C-alpha positions, 0 to 999 in steps of 0.5 A: 499499499502506498503513502497515506497522504497526497504531499504539498507538492500537489497542493496547486493541482489538487485545488484545480482538480476540486474546482473543476470537480464541483461542476457536476454536483452543482449542476444536479442541485441547479436542476432542483432549484430551477423546478422549485423556482417555476413551480414544477416540482411534486416531492411525491413524483418519484422522478422529482424525489430522486432529484432531491436524493441526488442534490443531497448526495451532491451537497455532501460531495461539495461539502467534503471538496471544500473540506479538501480544499481547505486541507491543501489551502492551509498547507496540510496533508490530504488524509484519507479516510478509511471506511468499510462497505461492501462492493454491492453497496458502494455500487448502489451509492455510485449509481444513485449518485450518477443516474440523473446525469446519465438520464439527462444526456439520453444515456442508459447504463448496465451496472454488475457486481458479482462479489460482494466482498467488504472492503476498507477504502476512502469511499468519498475519493473512490466514488469521485473516480467512478463519477468521473470515468461515468461522466466521461463515458456519458459524453463519448458513449454512442447513443443506443449503447448501454454504458457498463459499469463493473465492480469486481474482487481482486485476489483475496482482499483487492477490488476495482471497477471499470467503465465501458463507453462505446465510442471512439478508441483512444490511440495507444500512444496516449494510454499513459499521457491522458492521465497527466494533468492538462492533456485532454484528447478532442475526441468528445462525441458532443463538443459542447462539453469542454473539460480542463484534462484534470479528471483523469489526472485526479483519478491517477492521484486516488489510485496512487494514494490508495495503493492502486492502478489506473488503466486505459485500453481499447476493447478488442472488437474495436468498438469501445474503451474501458477505464478501470481502477484496481486495488490490490488490497484493502486499506488498513485500519 
């Protein structure tokens, strides 16, 4: 397992990443407030109720991100916070948070988790990696094909997840560079979305601090891309 802190050398990059990562939860909250403001909101409607739950999760996510930002600005090392969770519960939590975005872009996602082992990890950081992978998939995936989100056990105590989208494949010479800050390939299926090339760099930082690895590979049939993160073992308490 690697060192349990992100060093101060990463401060500027981490702050930029957190600011970038605030976009998605704030968008969820904005959708809720917009419906309320124009009087098109019914808390008894299941779709609207899901929006309340998503907004609550988004607010909690923003709060934790701002705590991270305060830590790095004040010169502290960013500590990881291990918690134990079963993989299927982790999958449900991630799906609940990202589902509104997937639906709003007229995409569909299939989730599988065949190993329900308990793992000890920083749930917040790991969820941010999953949300980043899935958000990228939403913006690249060919409509009419299911995005695939798969959680799995690895070895005796390890775990991981992968996200598959059926969009344009990535040239192999860029497999390493896309996990570096500031690198963004101009390959989005929907060009109105423009990122800052920080999300995948953040995923790599999280993998390093949790003792894991991130990876991208093209599907062998030439029809898509798979992003994954794998931890060889759970964090020790």
